C-alpha positions in Angstrom: 121.4 93.4 78.6 118.2 93.2 76.2 115.5 96.0 76.3 112.8 93.7 78.0 115.1 92.7 80.7 115.9 96.4 81.4 112.4 96.9 82.1 111.7 94.3 84.4 112.6 96.1 87.4 110.0 99.1 86.5 107.6 96.3 85.6 107.9 94.9 89.3 107.4 98.6 90.6 104.4 99.0 88.5 102.7 95.6 89.3 103.5 96.1 93.0 101.6 99.4 92.9 98.7 97.8 91.3 98.7 95.3 93.8 99.1 97.7 96.6 96.3 99.9 95.3 93.9 96.8 94.6 94.3 96.0 98.4 93.3 99.4 99.1 90.1 98.9 97.4 89.3 95.7 98.9 89.9 97.5 102.3 87.7 100.4 101.5 85.2 97.7 100.1 85.3 96.1 103.3 84.8 99.3 105.4 81.9 100.5 103.1 80.0 96.8 103.6 80.4 97.3 107.5 79.0 100.9 107.3 76.0 99.8 105.1 75.5 97.0 107.4 75.6 99.5 110.7 73.0 101.6 108.4 70.9 98.8 107.9 70.7 97.8 111.4 69.7 101.3 112.6 67.0 101.3 110.0 65.6 97.8 111.2 66.0 98.9 114.7 64.1 102.2 114.1 61.5 100.3 112.2 61.1 97.8 115.3 61.1 100.6 117.9 58.4 102.3 115.7 56.2 99.1 115.9 56.8 98.9 119.6 55.7 102.7 120.0 52.5 101.8 118.0 52.0 98.5 120.2 52.4 100.4 123.4 50.2 103.6 122.2 47.4 101.1 121.4 47.6 99.3 125.0 47.7 102.9 126.4 50.7 104.9 127.1 51.3 107.9 129.4 52.5 111.4 127.8 56.0 111.3 129.4 56.5 107.9 127.8 55.1 109.0 124.5 57.6 112.0 124.8 60.6 109.7 125.5 59.7 107.5 122.4 59.5 110.4 120.3 62.7 111.8 121.7 64.5 108.6 121.1 63.1 108.5 117.5 64.6 111.8 116.9 68.1 110.7 118.2 67.6 107.6 116.1 67.0 109.4 112.9 69.9 111.7 113.5 72.2 108.5 113.8 70.6 107.1 110.4 71.0 110.4 108.9 74.7 110.6 110.0 75.3 106.9 109.1 73.9 107.4 105.8 76.4 110.5 105.1 79.2 108.0 106.3 78.2 105.4 103.9 78.1 108.2 101.1 81.4 109.3 101.9 82.8 105.7 102.1 81.3 104.9 98.8 83.1 108.0 97.3 86.6 107.1 98.9 85.9 103.6 97.5 85.2 104.5 94.1 88.2 107.1 94.3 90.1 104.2 95.3 89.0 102.2 92.5 89.5 104.7 90.1 93.2 104.6 91.0 93.6 101.0 90.9 92.1 100.8 87.5 94.8 103.4 86.2 97.5 101.7 87.7 96.2 98.5 86.4 96.1 99.9 83.1 99.6 100.9 83.3 100.4 97.7 84.2 98.9 96.1 81.3 100.7 98.4 79.0 103.9 97.9 80.5 103.3 94.1 80.2 102.3 94.8 76.5 105.4 96.9 75.6 107.6 94.2 77.2 106.1 91.3 75.2 106.3 93.3 72.2 110.2 94.0 72.7 110.5 90.2 73.6 108.8 88.9 70.4 111.0 91.4 68.4 114.1 90.2 70.0 113.3 86.6 69.4 112.5 87.4 65.7 115.8 89.1 65.6 117.5 86.3 67.1 115.7 83.8 64.6 116.8 85.9 61.8 120.6 85.9 63.1 120.5 82.0 63.6 118.9 81.6 60.1 121.6 84.0 58.5 124.3 82.0 60.4 122.8 78.6 59.2 122.8 80.1 55.6 126.3 81.4 55.8 127.5 78.2 57.1 125.5 76.1 54.5 127.0 78.5 51.8 130.7 78.1 53.2 130.0 74.1 52.9 128.9 74.2 49.5 131.7 76.5 48.6 134.4 74.4 50.3 133.1 71.2 48.5 133.4 72.8 45.0 137.0 73.9 45.5 
C-alpha cells in the first residue's frame, strides 16, 4: 500500500471533523441571527411604545397611566439590555466556533497537500521505473540483435 493510500483514513477523519465544525458554525450563525432579530424587534417595539407615550401624553394622560408606561419602558429596557448581552455572548460563541473550524480547515488543507505531494512523488517514481524498464528492454533488444 502506498503512503498516500495509508493516509486516506486519516484524511477522511480530518475532512469529517472540518465538515462537522462547519455545520456548528452555520448553526451558531443561525442562532445569532435569530437573537439579533429579536433584539431589533425589541428596539423597534420600544420606539413604537415611546411614540405612543408621547402621543398619549400630548392628548392628556393620568398620572397612573404615565407611571404604568414608564414601568413598562423600564422592563422593556431591561429586556433590551438582556437581549444585547445574549447577542454579545452568541457572537463570541460563533467566533470561537469559526476559529475552531478555520483551524480544522487548515489541517484538512495541509493533509490534502501532503497526500498530493506523496501522490506526485509516487507517480514520478513509477514513471522513472517504467522508463528504466523500457530502457533495459531496449538495451537487451539491441544486445540480442548484435549477437
